[in-house]
C-alpha positions in Angstrom: 18.5 252.4 -44.5 20.9 254.7 -42.6 18.2 257.2 -42.0 16.0 254.5 -40.4 18.8 253.3 -38.2 19.6 256.8 -37.0 15.9 257.4 -36.4 15.5 254.1 -34.5 18.5 254.9 -32.3 17.1 258.3 -31.6 13.7 256.9 -30.6 15.4 254.3 -28.4 17.3 256.8 -26.5 14.6 259.5 -26.4 11.9 257.1 -25.5 9.4 256.9 -28.4 6.4 255.9 -26.3 4.9 255.6 -22.9 7.0 252.7 -21.9 10.6 253.1 -20.8 13.2 251.4 -23.0 16.6 250.3 -21.9 19.1 251.1 -24.7 21.5 248.4 -23.5 18.9 245.6 -23.8 17.9 246.8 -27.3 21.6 246.6 -28.4 22.0 243.2 -26.8 18.8 241.9 -28.6 20.1 243.3 -31.8 23.5 241.6 -31.4 21.8 238.3 -30.6 19.5 238.6 -33.6 22.5 239.3 -35.9 24.3 236.2 -34.5 21.2 234.1 -35.2 21.0 235.4 -38.8 24.7 234.6 -39.4 24.3 231.1 -37.9 21.2 230.5 -40.2 23.2 231.6 -43.2 26.1 229.2 -42.3 23.6 226.4 -41.9 21.9 227.2 -45.2 25.3 227.2 -47.0 26.2 223.9 -45.4 22.9 222.3 -46.4 23.3 223.6 -50.0 26.9 222.3 -50.1 25.8 218.8 -48.8 23.0 218.7 -51.3 25.4 219.5 -54.2 27.8 216.9 -53.0 25.1 214.3 -52.8 23.9 215.2 -56.3 27.4 214.9 -57.7 28.0 211.5 -56.0 24.6 210.2 -57.3 25.4 211.4 -60.8 28.9 209.7 -60.7 27.4 206.4 -59.5 24.8 206.5 -62.3 27.4 207.4 -64.9 29.8 204.6 -63.7 27.0 202.0 -63.6 25.3 202.9 -66.9 28.2 203.8 -69.1 31.0 201.7 -67.7 29.1 198.7 -66.7 27.1 198.3 -69.8 30.0 198.0 -72.1 
């Protein structure tokens, strides 16, 4: 993975094709993509947490209704 990163940076600076590439814009796009990935992970963790909490509440309601109410 480190080798690919170094090679990618080298190609960005040296210009790996016919088109001119601005290294600053590539770095900014990389930072924005990293921030989007972090935000997505936070959202997924929050959704998983909310799902677990809903599951626990439902289980508690069923337990209280079935076992406590039936006696």
